[in-house]
C-alpha positions in Angstrom: -20.5 0.6 21.0 -17.9 -0.8 23.3 -17.7 -3.8 21.0 -17.5 -1.6 17.7 -14.9 0.3 19.6 -12.8 -3.0 20.3 -13.1 -4.0 16.9 -12.3 -0.8 15.2 -9.2 -0.2 17.5 -8.0 -3.9 16.4 -8.0 -2.5 12.6 -6.4 0.7 13.4 -3.5 -1.6 15.4 -3.0 -3.3 11.7 -2.1 0.1 10.1 0.0 1.2 12.7 2.0 -2.1 13.2 2.5 -2.3 9.5 4.5 -0.8 8.1 1.6 -5.4 -19.3 3.1 -3.3 -17.0 6.2 -0.9 -17.3 9.3 -2.5 -17.6 12.6 -1.4 -16.5 13.7 0.3 -13.3 12.1 4.0 -14.5 8.8 5.6 -15.9 9.4 7.9 -18.6 7.3 10.8 -19.3 5.3 9.1 -22.2 4.3 6.3 -20.3 3.3 8.6 -17.1 1.0 10.1 -19.7 -0.4 7.1 -21.5 -0.7 5.2 -17.9 -2.7 8.0 -16.0 -4.8 9.6 -18.8 -7.9 7.6 -18.1 -7.9 7.6 -14.3 -10.9 9.0 -12.6 -9.8 11.6 -10.1 -13.3 12.7 -9.1 -13.5 10.3 -6.4 -10.2 10.4 -4.4 -8.2 13.2 -3.0 -4.4 13.2 -2.6 -2.0 15.6 -1.8 -0.6 17.8 -4.9 3.0 16.2 -4.3 1.8 13.0 -4.9 -1.2 13.2 -7.5 1.0 12.0 -10.3 2.4 9.2 -8.7 -1.0 8.2 -7.3 -2.5 8.3 -10.4 0.1 6.0 -12.4 -0.2 3.4 -9.6 -4.1 3.5 -9.8 -3.9 3.2 -13.7 -2.8 -0.2 -13.0 -5.9 -1.3 -10.8 -8.8 -0.6 -13.1 -10.9 -2.6 -10.6 -10.9 0.4 -8.2 -12.1 3.0 -10.4 -14.8 5.2 -8.7 -13.7 3.8 -5.3 -13.6 6.5 -2.7 -10.0 6.9 -1.6 -8.9 9.7 0.4 -4.8 10.2 1.0 -3.8 12.2 4.0 -0.5 13.1 6.1 -0.4 11.5 9.2 2.0 10.8 12.1 2.7 7.2 12.0 5.3 4.5 12.5 5.5 3.5 8.8 6.0 5.1 5.7 2.5 4.4 4.4 -0.9 2.9 5.7 -4.3 2.0 4.4 -7.7 1.3 6.4 -11.2 1.6 5.8 -13.0 4.8 7.4 -14.6 4.1 10.6 -17.9 3.7 9.2 -17.3 0.9 7.0 -19.1 -1.7 9.4 -22.2 0.2 8.5 -21.7 0.5 4.6 -22.0 -1.7 1.6 -18.5 -2.4 0.0 -19.5 0.0 -2.8 -19.9 3.0 -0.7 -16.8 2.3 1.8 -14.1 5.1 2.0 -10.4 3.8 2.4 -8.1 6.3 4.4 -4.6 6.0 2.9 -2.1 7.8 5.1 1.3 9.0 4.5 3.9 9.3 7.3 5.2 13.0 7.6 7.4 12.9 10.4 10.2 10.5 11.1 11.0 9.4 14.9 14.6 9.0 15.7 15.5 8.5 12.0 14.1 4.8 12.5 11.7 5.0 9.2 11.2 6.3 5.7 9.3 9.2 4.5 7.6 9.0 1.3 8.9 12.6 0.1 12.4 11.2 0.3 11.9 8.2 -1.9 12.6 8.2 -5.7 9.5 8.6 -8.3 9.3 5.2 -9.7 9.7 3.7 -5.8 7.0 5.9 -4.6 4.7 4.4 -7.5 5.5 0.8 -6.2 4.9 1.6 -2.3 1.5 3.6 -3.2 0.9 0.2 -5.6 1.0 -1.7 -2.4 -1.3 0.1 -0.2 -3.7 0.0 -3.3 -3.3 -3.6 -3.0 -4.7 -3.6 0.4 -7.8 -1.9 -1.1 -8.3 -4.7 -3.5 -7.9 -7.4 -0.4 -10.5 -5.3 1.8 -12.8 -5.2 -1.3 -12.9 -8.9 -1.5 -14.1 -9.1 2.4 -17.2 -8.2 4.1 -16.9 -6.1 7.0 -16.5 -8.8 9.5 -13.8 -10.0 7.1 -12.1 -6.8 7.5 -12.3 -6.7 11.4 -10.8 -10.4 11.2 -8.0 -8.9 9.2 -7.3 -6.2 11.6 -7.4 -8.8 14.8 -5.3 -11.3 12.5 -2.5 -8.6 12.1 -1.5 -8.9 15.6 -0.2 -11.8 14.8 3.2 -11.9 13.2 2.6 -15.1 10.9 -0.6 -13.9 9.9 0.8 -10.3 9.2 3.7 -11.7 7.1 1.6 -13.8 4.9 -0.7 -10.8 4.6 1.9 -8.3 3.5 3.4 -11.1 1.2 -0.2 -11.5 -0.3 -0.7 -8.0 -1.2 2.8 -7.5 -2.7 2.1 -10.5 -4.9 -1.4 -8.5 -5.8 0.8 -5.5 -6.6 3.1 -7.9 -8.8 0.2 -9.6 -10.5 -1.1 -5.9 -11.5 1.8 -4.9 -13.5 3.8 -3.0 -10.4 6.4 -5.5 -9.7 9.2 -3.1 -10.8 8.0 -0.3 -9.0 7.7 -2.5 -5.9 11.1 -3.9 -6.6 12.5 -0.3 -6.5 10.9 0.9 -3.2 12.4 -2.5 -1.8 15.6 -1.5 -3.1 15.6 1.8 -1.8 14.4 0.6 1.6 17.4 -2.0 2.0 20.0 -0.4 0.0 20.0 3.2 -0.3 17.8 4.5 2.7 19.3 5.6 6.1 16.5 3.8 8.0 17.6 2.0 11.6 18.7 -1.3 11.4 15.5 -2.0 13.7 13.5 -0.8 11.0 15.2 -2.8 8.5 14.8 -5.9 10.5 11.2 -5.3 10.5 10.9 -4.9 6.7 13.0 -8.1 6.4 10.5 -9.9 8.7 7.5 -9.1 7.0 8.1 -7.7 3.5 9.7 -9.2 0.5 13.1 -8.4 -0.6 14.2 -7.1 -4.0 15.4 -10.4 -5.0 12.1 -12.1 -4.0 10.1 -9.5 -5.8 12.2 -10.1 -9.0 11.8 -14.2 -8.6 8.1 -13.8 -8.3 7.8 -11.1 -11.3 9.3 -14.0 -13.4 6.5 -16.4 -13.0 4.0 -14.1 -11.4 0.3 -15.6 -11.3 -3.1 -14.1 -10.2 -2.9 -14.5 -6.2 -5.4 -16.7 -4.7 
């Protein structure tokens, strides 16, 4: 059990440290209806404030239909994070539950709350977290644990977050992801320390736009 506890702590450190498609900068009412009608809402739980945004983001990930997703509020250092529930190591992939946590309280004005982000940008960052689910789904239990260990190292963390951004872009959420990135770097009141962290590990709007122009499936 000590070994298991150590392995899961490493995975938790991953989330704590972290912090076609609809075109244009916004999503209209017709697009909302069209994109979210076919989403299976029986397999996930999400706070009511973000149900519409989650449904839209999920509509771009048909491979996640039926996956067990639980969105919940949690005091943490980043806007959102995603990890498998603690019992993933004992379950087959198809029976895993993924926890997607939403920060609910700023610390010294350093971060960004999802509730303060524009609608389109909310869809983008939710889509990024769903990209993490896709990445987890490609890995065995020990592969997921390896991700947790690797995330402790800056080079691995940057490569992983860039890869997950590319997953989001490939799935058609590039505009929404760019909207979130633009909000973070150009509109938010986040501290300079927080913005340095984001620059170090995540794509900036211009980089996302460039990737969208030649997006290929991430390998």
